[in-house]
C-alpha positions in Angstrom: 0.0 0.0 0.0 1.4 3.3 -1.0 0.6 6.1 1.4 2.0 9.6 1.6 3.9 10.5 4.8 1.2 13.0 5.7 -1.5 10.3 5.4 0.6 8.0 7.6 1.0 10.7 10.2 -2.8 11.3 10.2 -3.5 7.6 10.6 -1.2 7.4 13.6 -2.8 10.4 15.1 -6.3 8.9 14.8 -5.0 5.6 16.2 -3.6 7.4 19.2 -6.9 9.2 19.7 -8.8 5.9 19.6 -6.4 4.3 22.1 -6.4 7.3 24.5 -10.2 7.4 24.4 -10.3 3.7 25.2 -8.0 4.3 28.1 -10.3 7.0 29.5 -13.3 4.7 29.2 -11.3 1.8 30.9 -10.3 4.1 33.7 -13.9 5.2 34.2 -15.1 1.6 34.3 -12.4 0.7 36.8 -13.3 3.6 39.1 -17.0 2.6 38.9 -16.1 -1.0 39.8 -13.9 0.2 42.7 -16.9 2.0 44.2 -18.9 -1.2 44.5 -18.8 -3.2 47.7 -16.6 -6.3 47.9 -14.7 -6.0 44.7 -11.3 -7.6 44.1 -8.5 -6.5 41.9 -9.3 -9.2 39.4 -12.8 -7.9 38.8 -11.6 -4.3 38.5 -9.0 -5.3 36.0 -11.4 -7.5 34.0 -14.0 -4.8 33.8 -11.4 -2.2 32.7 -10.0 -4.6 30.0 -13.5 -5.3 28.7 -14.3 -1.6 28.5 -11.0 -0.9 26.8 -11.4 -3.6 24.2 -15.1 -2.8 23.6 -14.4 0.9 23.0 -11.5 0.2 20.7 -13.5 -2.4 18.8 -16.2 0.3 18.2 -13.9 3.2 17.4 -11.5 1.5 14.9 -14.3 0.4 12.5 -16.0 3.7 12.9 -12.9 5.7 12.0 -12.2 3.4 9.1 -15.7 3.8 7.8 -15.6 7.6 8.0 -12.3 7.5 6.1 -10.0 8.7 8.9 -7.8 5.6 8.9 
């Protein structure tokens, strides 16, 4: 695939935005899970991981469909 350097930089920027947005959602999920009674580290990490993966799985196809990636 031939891409211009400017296009590659834009793609990397949008990937970073997707990853950082997913991290914010994962942090929010972890904080909400910590507020529950009787939670363990395993459940907090699992809920954060699921939130991260779910957000990234929704953002990447959306960015690709819109033509940003």
